[in-house]
All heavy atoms as an XYZ file, in Angstrom:
818
protein
N      85.194    102.002     -2.130
C      83.788    102.335     -2.272
C      83.027    101.106     -2.750
O      83.449    100.421     -3.665
C      83.633    103.477     -3.258
C      82.230    103.858     -3.508
S      82.188    105.290     -4.602
C      80.477    105.610     -4.547
N      81.929    100.824     -2.113
C      81.091     99.694     -2.489
C      80.153    100.113     -3.613
O      79.704    101.255     -3.679
C      80.269     99.210     -1.301
C      81.100     98.707     -0.171
C      81.682     97.338     -0.498
N      82.755     97.066      0.420
C      84.006     96.879      0.065
N      84.362     96.898     -1.188
N      84.925     96.632      0.954
N      79.869     99.164     -4.483
C      78.939     99.406     -5.578
C      77.710     98.525     -5.377
O      77.706     97.637     -4.525
C      79.583     99.066     -6.940
O      79.701     97.643     -7.043
C      80.954     99.706     -7.076
N      76.703     98.720     -6.189
C      75.518     97.870     -6.133
C      75.832     96.455     -6.595
O      75.033     95.548     -6.397
C      74.395     98.475     -6.975
C      73.827     99.790     -6.449
C      72.787    100.341     -7.409
C      73.236     99.615     -5.066
N      77.005     96.269     -7.195
C      77.413     94.940     -7.639
C      78.088     94.140     -6.537
O      78.440     92.988     -6.732
C      78.349     95.041     -8.846
C      77.613     95.491    -10.076
O      76.475     95.103    -10.305
N      78.252     96.332    -10.870
N      78.305     94.744     -5.367
C      78.937     94.053     -4.248
C      77.874     93.431     -3.352
O      76.816     94.017     -3.117
C      79.767     95.018     -3.394
C      80.983     95.546     -4.129
O      81.308     95.044     -5.220
O      81.609     96.484     -3.605
N      78.162     92.234     -2.852
C      77.307     91.648     -1.826
C      78.205     90.981     -0.793
O      79.414     90.859     -0.983
C      76.257     90.695     -2.422
C      76.779     89.391     -2.972
C      76.752     88.233     -2.193
C      77.270     89.290     -4.266
C      77.205     87.026     -2.695
C      77.714     88.090     -4.773
C      77.686     86.954     -3.982
O      78.145     85.769     -4.479
N      77.608     90.590      0.317
C      78.380     90.107      1.452
C      77.907     88.729      1.869
O      76.708     88.453      1.881
C      78.224     91.075      2.639
C      78.533     92.494      2.250
C      77.530     93.345      1.814
C      79.830     92.976      2.289
C      77.810     94.646      1.429
C      80.117     94.276      1.894
C      79.103     95.114      1.471
N      78.865     87.876      2.196
C      78.568     86.542      2.711
C      79.247     86.439      4.066
O      80.406     86.842      4.222
C      79.085     85.448      1.757
C      78.970     84.070      2.376
C      78.334     85.497      0.430
N      78.509     85.928      5.047
C      79.025     85.811      6.403
C      79.212     84.347      6.763
O      78.421     83.506      6.377
C      78.046     86.450      7.401
C      77.735     87.880      7.069
C      76.608     88.219      6.333
C      78.592     88.894      7.462
C      76.330     89.533      6.009
C      78.327     90.217      7.135
C      77.193     90.524      6.412
O      76.931     91.833      6.083
N      80.251     84.081      7.513
C      80.502     82.743      8.021
C      81.180     82.857      9.365
O      81.566     83.953      9.796
N      81.321     81.738     10.036
C      82.055     81.768     11.291
C      82.775     80.458     11.503
O      82.320     79.394     11.080
C      81.157     82.104     12.473
C      80.044     81.152     12.747
C      79.177     81.592     13.920
O      78.770     82.756     13.977
O      78.917     80.741     14.783
N      83.929     80.581     12.120
C      84.706     79.429     12.550
C      84.438     79.312     14.043
O      84.714     80.251     14.805
C      86.201     79.631     12.246
C      86.418     79.746     10.731
C      87.028     78.498     12.839
C      87.829     80.122     10.322
N      83.882     78.202     14.473
C      83.439     78.048     15.863
C      84.582     78.178     16.865
O      84.409     78.746     17.939
C      82.730     76.706     16.047
N      85.759     77.653     16.522
C      86.911     77.693     17.434
C      88.184     77.761     16.599
O      88.610     76.749     16.052
C      86.913     76.464     18.339
C      88.111     76.384     19.263
O      88.913     77.351     19.320
O      88.251     75.357     19.938
N      88.802     78.943     16.518
C      90.005     79.067     15.686
C      91.207     78.356     16.285
O      92.208     78.168     15.612
C      90.365     80.525     15.346
C      90.811     81.319     16.561
C      89.232     81.205     14.640
C      91.441     82.647     16.195
N      91.103     77.911     17.548
C      92.216     77.223     18.192
C      92.152     75.706     18.023
O      92.938     74.979     18.611
C      92.266     77.597     19.677
O      92.540     78.978     19.820
N      91.227     75.226     17.217
C      91.129     73.812     16.880
C      91.198     73.699     15.362
O      90.375     74.303     14.661
C      89.799     73.205     17.390
O      89.758     73.328     18.817
C      89.671     71.746     16.996
N      92.171     72.952     14.858
C      92.320     72.789     13.407
C      91.022     72.248     12.813
O      90.494     71.237     13.286
C      93.477     71.858     13.099
N      90.508     72.956     11.800
C      89.243     72.533     11.197
C      88.991     73.262      9.892
O      89.672     74.224      9.562
C      88.074     72.807     12.158
O      87.926     74.197     12.353
N      87.977     72.776      9.179
C      87.466     73.434      7.980
C      85.982     73.678      8.170
O      85.270     72.828      8.700
C      87.656     72.553      6.745
O      88.998     72.471      6.376
N      85.521     74.839      7.725
C      84.110     75.196      7.770
C      83.760     75.760      6.397
O      84.573     76.436      5.785
C      83.862     76.272      8.856
O      84.382     75.812     10.095
C      82.386     76.561      9.007
N      82.545     75.478      5.926
C      82.148     75.897      4.587
C      80.968     76.859      4.640
O      80.106     76.746      5.498
C      81.744     74.679      3.749
C      82.878     73.726      3.502
C      83.205     72.765      4.441
C      83.634     73.804      2.348
C      84.255     71.881      4.232
C      84.691     72.931      2.122
C      84.991     71.966      3.068
N      80.959     77.788      3.690
C      79.833     78.703      3.519
C      79.509     78.741      2.019
O      80.410     78.703      1.184
C      80.144     80.107      4.091
C      81.294     80.761      3.377
C      78.923     80.987      4.077
N      78.226     78.783      1.694
C      77.775     78.783      0.299
C      77.501     80.200     -0.169
O      76.980     81.014      0.587
C      76.485     77.959      0.162
O      76.713     76.657      0.673
C      76.045     77.854     -1.284
N      77.835     80.481     -1.430
C      77.548     81.804     -1.995
C      76.303     81.725     -2.883
O      76.127     80.766     -3.613
C      78.748     82.378     -2.792
C      79.937     82.578     -1.876
C      79.136     81.488     -3.940
N      75.432     82.743     -2.804
C      74.184     82.706     -3.555
C      74.294     83.176     -4.998
O      73.361     83.013     -5.773
C      73.279     83.656     -2.764
C      74.229     84.643     -2.177
C      75.484     83.865     -1.874
N      75.430     83.792     -5.356
C      75.567     84.361     -6.691
C      77.050     84.314     -7.070
O      77.921     84.340     -6.201
C      75.063     85.804     -6.697
C      74.746     86.315     -8.090
O      74.881     85.549     -9.068
O      74.370     87.491     -8.214
N      77.337     84.273     -8.337
C      78.722     84.260     -8.794
C      79.406     85.598     -8.577
O      78.762     86.604     -8.292
N      80.710     85.605     -8.684
C      81.465     86.839     -8.539
C      82.895     86.577     -8.143
O      83.402     85.471     -8.285
N      83.532     87.616     -7.642
C      84.935     87.542     -7.268
C      85.080     88.066     -5.840
O      84.556     89.140     -5.510
C      85.763     88.406     -8.218
C      87.248     88.371     -7.978
C      87.998     89.315     -8.917
C      87.988     88.745    -10.316
N      88.927     89.456    -11.209
N      85.776     87.307     -4.986
C      86.032     87.782     -3.628
C      87.042     88.920     -3.725
O      88.148     88.731     -4.233
C      86.610     86.665     -2.733
C      85.674     85.465     -2.660
C      86.894     87.210     -1.327
C      86.292     84.242     -2.006
N      86.655     90.110     -3.264
C      87.567     91.255     -3.356
C      88.137     91.659     -1.998
O      89.144     92.374     -1.938
C      86.896     92.463     -4.039
C      85.672     92.935     -3.267
C      86.548     92.141     -5.487
C      85.149     94.293     -3.715
N      87.517     91.201     -0.910
C      88.021     91.531      0.426
C      87.491     90.494      1.412
O      86.373     89.992      1.240
C      87.544     92.935      0.838
C      88.252     93.529      2.015
C      89.609     94.059      1.614
C      90.242     94.822      2.751
N      91.555     95.308      2.460
N      88.309     90.183      2.416
C      87.893     89.286      3.492
C      88.191     89.991      4.808
O      89.304     90.487      5.007
C      88.637     87.936      3.443
C      88.443     87.249      2.091
C      88.177     87.032      4.590
C      89.333     86.030      1.869
N      87.204     90.050      5.684
C      87.369     90.641      7.014
C      87.086     89.579      8.068
O      86.178     88.750      7.883
C      86.365     91.786      7.239
C      86.577     92.985      6.365
C      85.837     93.159      5.206
C      87.504     93.961      6.711
C      86.015     94.275      4.399
C      87.686     95.085      5.914
C      86.940     95.233      4.763
O      87.122     96.338      3.977
N      87.822     89.623      9.176
C      87.534     88.733     10.292
C      87.396     89.553     11.565
O      88.028     90.601     11.709
C      88.635     87.672     10.496
O      89.873     88.312     10.807
C      88.800     86.799      9.263
N      86.574     89.055     12.481
C      86.392     89.684     13.791
C      86.500     88.600     14.852
O      85.684     87.670     14.896
C      85.039     90.377     13.877
N      87.508     88.701     15.686
C      87.746     87.743     16.754
C      86.790     88.032     17.910
O      86.524     89.189     18.231
C      89.210     87.864     17.209
C      89.723     86.860     18.222
C      89.637     85.435     17.685
C      91.178     87.183     18.587
N      86.296     86.975     18.544
C      85.302     87.137     19.602
C      85.887     87.074     21.012
O      85.152     87.171     21.994
C      84.207     86.080     19.445
C      83.509     86.157     18.100
C      82.884     87.511     17.844
O      81.984     87.925     18.566
N      83.340     88.216     16.817
N      87.209     86.910     21.132
C      87.868     86.889     22.435
C      89.347     86.621     22.256
O      89.796     86.278     21.165
N      90.111     86.767     23.314
C      91.569     86.619     23.238
C      91.990     85.166     22.992
O      91.369     84.232     23.482
C      92.201     87.122     24.527
N      93.062     85.020     22.192
C      93.721     83.733     22.011
C      95.131     83.859     22.564
O      95.625     84.966     22.783
C      93.747     83.283     20.522
C      94.427     84.329     19.635
C      92.326     82.973     20.043
C      94.633     83.890     18.190
N      95.798     82.729     22.783
C      97.142     82.786     23.357
C      98.048     81.720     22.757
O      97.617     80.926     21.926
C      97.068     82.623     24.878
O      96.449     81.399     25.209
N      99.294     81.745     23.144
C     100.376     80.805     22.837
C     100.926     80.861     21.408
O     102.101     80.643     21.202
C     100.017     79.360     23.204
O      99.096     78.805     22.311
N     100.098     81.130     20.411
C     100.571     81.193     19.021
C      99.531     81.910     18.169
O      98.360     81.995     18.546
C     100.813     79.793     18.471
N      99.975     82.411     17.029
C      99.055     83.013     16.064
C      98.183     81.937     15.438
O      98.589     80.775     15.341
C      99.823     83.737     14.968
C     100.644     84.889     15.493
O     100.375     85.428     16.560
N     101.660     85.273     14.745
N      97.011     82.313     14.973
C      96.126     81.407     14.237
C      96.187     81.779     12.759
O      95.939     82.924     12.398
C      94.699     81.519     14.752
N      96.550     80.819     11.926
C      96.601     81.034     10.480
C      95.268     80.608      9.870
O      94.837     79.464     10.041
C      97.743     80.245      9.860
N      94.624     81.538      9.173
C      93.334     81.281      8.546
C      93.527     81.371      7.034
O      94.043     82.369      6.524
C      92.273     82.317      8.986
C      92.266     82.510     10.503
C      90.897     81.936      8.451
C      91.936     81.284     11.312
N      93.128     80.331      6.323
C      93.229     80.322      4.870
C      91.853     80.015      4.280
O      90.954     79.538      4.987
C      94.259     79.292      4.369
O      93.920     77.996      4.887
C      95.669     79.667      4.820
N      91.721     80.274      2.995
C      90.446     80.104      2.312
C      90.685     79.376      0.999
O      91.666     79.640      0.304
C      89.808     81.473      2.066
C      89.673     82.263      3.337
C      90.659     83.158      3.723
C      88.583     82.085      4.168
C      90.560     83.874      4.903
C      88.474     82.792      5.356
C      89.463     83.685      5.730
N      89.775     78.466      0.663
C      89.893     77.708     -0.579
C      88.561     77.678     -1.321
O      87.498     77.682     -0.711
C      90.339     76.276     -0.299
C      91.754     76.162      0.217
C      92.229     74.730      0.375
O      91.454     73.781      0.080
O      93.376     74.553      0.809
N      88.678     77.622     -2.647
C      87.530     77.446     -3.537
C      87.779     76.165     -4.310
O      88.753     76.085     -5.059
C      87.399     78.623     -4.505
C      87.295     80.012     -3.877
C      87.259     81.075     -4.964
C      86.075     80.096     -2.987
N      86.954     75.155     -4.104
C      87.124     73.895     -4.806
C      88.480     73.259     -4.586
O      89.029     72.653     -5.499
N      89.046     73.407     -3.398
C      90.339     72.805     -3.074
C      91.533     73.640     -3.489
O      92.681     73.236     -3.268
N      91.317     74.816     -4.078
C      92.408     75.694     -4.501
C      92.469     76.905     -3.584
O      91.453     77.577     -3.362
C      92.201     76.169     -5.958
O      92.144     75.027     -6.806
C      93.329     77.092     -6.399
N      93.649     77.176     -3.037
C      93.823     78.304     -2.122
C      93.542     79.628     -2.822
O      93.959     79.838     -3.968
C      95.235     78.309     -1.559
N      92.842     80.515     -2.134
C      92.592     81.867     -2.631
C      93.896     82.652     -2.466
O      94.379     82.848     -1.355
C      91.446     82.554     -1.846
C      91.292     84.004     -2.271
C      90.144     81.781     -2.035
N      94.481     83.079     -3.575
C      95.751     83.809     -3.555
C      95.577     85.153     -2.864
O      94.680     85.925     -3.208
C      96.272     84.021     -4.991
O      96.327     82.761     -5.653
C      97.640     84.673     -4.992
N      96.422     85.422     -1.884
C      96.354     86.691     -1.158
C      95.236     86.743     -0.134
O      94.970     87.794      0.435
N      94.581     85.624      0.116
C      93.447     85.618      1.029
C      93.774     85.248      2.464
O      92.959     85.436      3.352
N      94.965     84.711      2.716
C      95.307     84.240      4.061
C      95.314     85.383      5.074
O      95.679     86.511      4.761
C      96.668     83.558      4.041
N      94.906     85.054      6.281
C      94.880     86.015      7.382
C      95.564     85.398      8.588
O      95.309     84.236      8.924
C      93.427     86.407      7.743
C      92.802     87.217      6.606
C      93.370     87.176      9.065
C      91.334     87.556      6.803
N      96.426     86.166      9.237
C      97.036     85.736     10.489
C      96.370     86.502     11.621
O      96.392     87.730     11.643
C      98.556     86.009     10.499
O      99.155     85.265      9.430
C      99.178     85.608     11.821
N      95.770     85.762     12.549
C      95.181     86.366     13.732
C      96.242     86.276     14.829
O      96.562     85.192     15.308
C      93.881     85.652     14.157
C      93.301     86.297     15.402
C      92.861     85.661     13.021
N      96.831     87.408     15.160
C      97.926     87.442     16.129
C      97.416     87.196     17.540
O      96.385     87.735     17.940
C      98.638     88.786     16.063
N      98.149     86.379     18.293
C      97.746     86.136     19.677
C      98.155     87.292     20.588
O      97.462     87.621     21.528
C      98.317     84.807     20.190
C      99.774     84.824     20.485
N     100.729     84.789     19.494
C     100.440     84.883     21.652
C     101.929     84.817     20.049
N     101.791     84.875     21.364
N      99.278     87.931     20.274
C      99.756     89.051     21.084
C      98.808     90.236     20.933
O      98.585     90.738     19.830
C     101.162     89.455     20.642
O     101.611     90.562     21.380
N      98.221     90.657     22.028
C      97.300     91.786     21.996
C      95.908     91.450     21.509
O      95.084     92.343     21.330
N      95.626     90.171     21.272
C      94.296     89.807     20.778
C      93.235     90.040     21.851
O      93.506     89.949     23.046
C      94.271     88.347     20.323
O      94.434     87.472     21.426
N      92.045     90.359     21.401
C      90.915     90.609     22.296
C      89.631     90.525     21.487
O      89.664     90.519     20.255
C      91.043     91.997     22.920
N      88.513     90.487     22.181
C      87.229     90.523     21.490
C      87.172     91.787     20.637
O      87.520     92.867     21.096
C      86.093     90.512     22.497
N      86.789     91.627     19.390
C      86.675     92.766     18.487
C      87.907     93.016     17.635
O      87.905     93.941     16.824
N      88.961     92.202     17.784
C      90.146     92.361     16.946
C      89.772     92.075     15.495
O      89.200     91.036     15.180
C      91.279     91.408     17.391
O      91.646     91.730     18.735
C      92.486     91.523     16.477
N      90.087     93.023     14.612
C      89.753     92.912     13.187
C      91.017     92.670     12.376
O      92.047     93.296     12.606
C      89.104     94.226     12.676
C      87.893     94.613     13.518
C      88.763     94.143     11.195
C      86.709     93.720     13.382
N      90.940     91.753     11.418
C      92.001     91.520     10.438
C      91.345     91.459      9.068
O      90.135     91.228      8.964
C      92.739     90.210     10.729
C      93.538     90.266     12.022
O      94.535     91.009     12.050
O      93.166     89.586     12.997
N      92.151     91.652      8.020
C      91.587     91.590      6.673
C      92.642     91.166      5.664
O      93.839     91.203      5.938
C      91.001     92.940      6.267
O      92.016     93.903      6.152
N      92.162     90.774      4.497
C      93.040     90.461      3.372
C      92.349     90.875      2.081
O      91.130     91.041      2.036
C      93.389     88.967      3.336
O      92.225     88.199      3.079
N      93.158     91.035      1.030
C      92.650     91.406     -0.284
C      93.110     90.359     -1.294
O      94.256     90.387     -1.746
C      93.165     92.807     -0.694
O      92.807     93.737      0.330
C      92.564     93.247     -2.018
N      92.251     89.398     -1.620
C      92.625     88.356     -2.573
C      93.019     88.935     -3.933
O      92.453     89.937     -4.379
C      91.356     87.516     -2.690
C      90.653     87.733     -1.386
C      90.917     89.184     -1.065
N      93.999     88.289     -4.566
C      94.516     88.775     -5.847
C      94.302     87.813     -7.009
O      94.382     88.218     -8.164
C      96.018     89.068     -5.727
O      96.685     87.875     -5.302
C      96.281     90.193     -4.731
N      94.045     86.538     -6.714
C      93.827     85.546     -7.773
C      93.151     84.314     -7.173
O      93.051     84.190     -5.952
C      95.149     85.158     -8.440
N      92.699     83.408     -8.027
C      92.000     82.192     -7.612
C      90.853     82.547     -6.662
O      90.614     81.868     -5.669
C      92.963     81.187     -6.971
N      90.137     83.634     -6.990
C      89.085     84.160     -6.115
C      87.733     84.295     -6.804
O      86.847     84.965     -6.305
C      89.517     85.505     -5.530
C      89.874     86.536     -6.579
O      90.164     86.215     -7.728
N      89.884     87.797     -6.186
N      87.561     83.641     -7.958
C      86.301     83.722     -8.688
C      85.387     82.564     -8.309
O      85.807     81.422     -8.245
C      86.564     83.737    -10.188
C      87.372     84.961    -10.562
C      87.155     85.427    -11.980
O      86.130     85.076    -12.583
O      88.016     86.166    -12.456
N      84.122     82.906     -8.050
C      83.122     81.956     -7.577
C      81.993     81.787     -8.572
O      81.637     82.730     -9.273
C      82.479     82.485     -6.284
C      83.378     82.666     -5.090
C      82.809     83.732     -4.177
C      83.485     81.361     -4.365
N      81.400     80.608     -8.548
C      80.180     80.361     -9.297
C      79.006     80.335     -8.334
O      79.172     80.056     -7.145
C      80.269     79.014    -10.012
C      81.405     78.864    -11.024
C      81.459     77.435    -11.543
C      81.222     79.850    -12.160
N      77.829     80.631     -8.818
C      76.635     80.555     -7.991
C      76.528     79.178     -7.351
O      76.720     78.155     -8.021
C      75.396     80.806     -8.857
C      74.099     80.725     -8.106
C      72.899     80.993     -8.993
O      73.045     81.653    -10.035
O      71.812     80.528     -8.627
N      76.268     79.136     -6.057
C      76.106     77.873     -5.346
C      77.406     77.212     -4.914
O      77.376     76.160     -4.288
N      78.527     77.808     -5.229
C      79.821     77.249     -4.825
C      80.052     77.520     -3.343
O      79.430     78.394     -2.752
C      80.938     77.889     -5.661
C      82.276     77.210     -5.519
C      83.297     77.727     -6.529
O      83.008     78.681     -7.280
O      84.392     77.175     -6.547
N      80.970     76.771     -2.741
C      81.291     76.994     -1.336
C      82.678     77.597     -1.183
O      83.566     77.365     -2.003
C      81.245     75.699     -0.511
O      82.178     74.759     -1.051
C      79.862     75.098     -0.497
N      82.823     78.371     -0.117
C      84.122     78.886      0.308
C      84.506     78.079      1.540
O      83.725     77.984      2.493
C      84.059     80.383      0.677
C      83.544     81.218     -0.490
C      85.435     80.869      1.142
C      83.220     82.665     -0.119
N      85.691     77.494      1.508
C      86.180     76.748      2.665
C      87.038     77.679      3.514
O      87.957     78.316      3.020
C      87.005     75.552      2.213
C      87.484     74.685      3.360
C      88.231     73.437      2.905
O      88.479     73.300      1.688
O      88.564     72.616      3.763
N      86.723     77.738      4.803
C      87.485     78.535      5.766
C      88.277     77.546      6.619
O      87.693     76.659      7.246
C      86.537     79.353      6.648
C      85.612     80.262      5.853
S      84.389     81.137      6.874
C      83.326     79.798      7.393
N      89.599     77.686      6.629
C      90.468     76.711      7.287
C      91.287     77.395      8.371
O      91.902     78.436      8.129
C      91.429     76.070      6.259
C      90.637     75.456      5.103
C      92.333     75.034      6.928
C      91.462     75.175      3.872
N      91.312     76.803      9.562
C      92.183     77.280     10.634
C      93.203     76.200     10.963
O      92.872     75.017     10.973
C      91.404     77.680     11.900
O      92.334     78.054     12.913
C      90.514     76.578     12.413
N      94.440     76.621     11.208
C      95.486     75.649     11.535
C      95.433     75.185     12.982
O      96.078     74.219     13.360
C      96.877     76.194     11.199
C      97.312     77.349     12.086
O      96.492     77.860     12.881
O      98.483     77.760     11.976
N      94.671     75.875     13.840
C      94.510     75.463     15.227
C      95.748     75.643     16.088
O      95.865     75.039     17.141
N      96.683     76.482     15.662
C      97.947     76.634     16.393
C      97.809     77.399     17.702
O      98.602     77.219     18.618
C      98.984     77.317     15.507
N      96.797     78.250     17.805
C      96.620     79.053     19.021
C      95.933     78.218     20.097
O      95.516     77.085     19.867
C      95.798     80.298     18.707
O      94.520     79.936     18.203
N      95.791     78.807     21.275
C      94.998     78.171     22.325
C      93.983     79.181     22.828
O      94.137     80.391     22.645
C      95.891     77.661     23.458
O      96.637     78.712     24.012
N      92.934     78.664     23.442
C      91.831     79.508     23.876
C      90.718     79.423     22.852
O      90.827     79.983     21.766
N      89.678     78.693     23.176
C      88.572     78.474     22.236
C      87.820     79.780     21.988
O      87.139     80.277     22.875
C      87.624     77.416     22.778
N      87.978     80.333     20.779
C      87.301     81.581     20.422
C      86.699     81.475     19.026
O      87.294     80.906     18.122
C      88.270     82.766     20.463
C      88.811     83.071     21.834
C      87.737     83.463     22.834
O      86.673     83.957     22.472
N      88.016     83.232     24.104
N      85.519     82.067     18.884
C      84.852     82.117     17.584
C      85.470     83.232     16.746
O      85.872     84.267     17.266
C      83.358     82.365     17.779
C      82.568     82.439     16.481
C      81.065     82.409     16.661
C      80.540     83.337     17.688
N      79.059     83.399     17.698
N      85.537     83.001     15.427
C      85.996     84.011     14.483
C      84.896     84.235     13.460
O      84.490     83.299     12.756
C      87.282     83.555     13.781
C      87.941     84.593     12.873
C      88.580     85.700     13.725
C      88.988     83.945     11.994
N      84.375     85.457     13.383
C      83.362     85.807     12.387
C      84.075     86.290     11.127
O      85.039     87.044     11.210
C      82.441     86.889     12.927
S      81.495     86.338     14.352
N      83.601     85.845      9.971
C      84.249     86.151      8.695
C      83.229     86.788      7.759
O      82.104     86.297      7.617
C      84.813     84.871      8.040
C      85.529     85.200      6.738
C      85.738     84.124      9.002
N      83.625     87.892      7.115
C      82.785     88.552      6.119
C      83.541     88.574      4.796
O      84.682     89.033      4.734
C      82.451     90.001      6.528
O      81.790     89.983      7.796
C      81.563     90.670      5.500
N      82.900     88.072      3.758
C      83.470     88.090      2.410
C      82.750     89.174      1.613
O      81.517     89.199      1.578
C      83.249     86.740      1.706
C      83.912     85.590      2.396
C      83.232     84.833      3.339
C      85.226     85.264      2.121
C      83.821     83.767      3.980
C      85.840     84.203      2.765
C      85.134     83.449      3.700
N      83.504     90.043      0.965
C      82.934     91.023      0.065
C      83.109     90.444     -1.339
O      84.239     90.176     -1.772
C      83.629     92.401      0.168
C      82.991     93.394     -0.789
C      83.584     92.912      1.601
N      81.992     90.243     -2.030
C      82.025     89.613     -3.347
C      81.440     90.577     -4.361
O      80.374     91.157     -4.158
C      81.238     88.285     -3.329
C      81.870     87.345     -2.282
C      81.232     87.651     -4.726
C      81.080     86.092     -2.024
N      82.161     90.761     -5.451
C      81.729     91.655     -6.518
C      81.246     90.816     -7.694
O      81.966     89.980     -8.222
C      82.865     92.580     -6.937
C      82.437     93.596     -7.995
C      83.392     94.757     -8.073
N      83.251     95.574     -6.851
C      84.181     96.420     -6.405
N      85.300     96.574     -7.072
N      83.973     97.120     -5.305
N      79.991     91.077     -8.132
C      79.419     90.359     -9.282
C      80.109     90.758    -10.559
O      80.569     91.813    -10.756
C      77.932     90.665     -9.398
C      77.118     90.087     -8.277
C      75.628     90.425     -8.495
N      74.868     89.935     -7.388
C      74.518     90.665     -6.325
N      74.873     91.917     -6.227
N      73.812     90.136     -5.351
């Protein structure tokens, strides 16, 4: 159940099949309690590993594997961070893809942050 203390930050990785880092800024402090991803099309050859960092430190329990088998536009994955997930106002979340898959597809990411 969402509370009035929850807010959402959206980001996107332009191509999960190319190793890269993308950053999104948070407008208020809090703790990341859930991460959702939505794939925009099929990927192939290998899974894409997506990780998240705050100030160079990996968000514990935040990693997401986007499976290539059965992938399609609208495929949803999620994770529930357990530690190293506290943010300060104006801090950035780094979204990292290992680029192991093939097929250039955008990945939309939603962070649920609790104040």
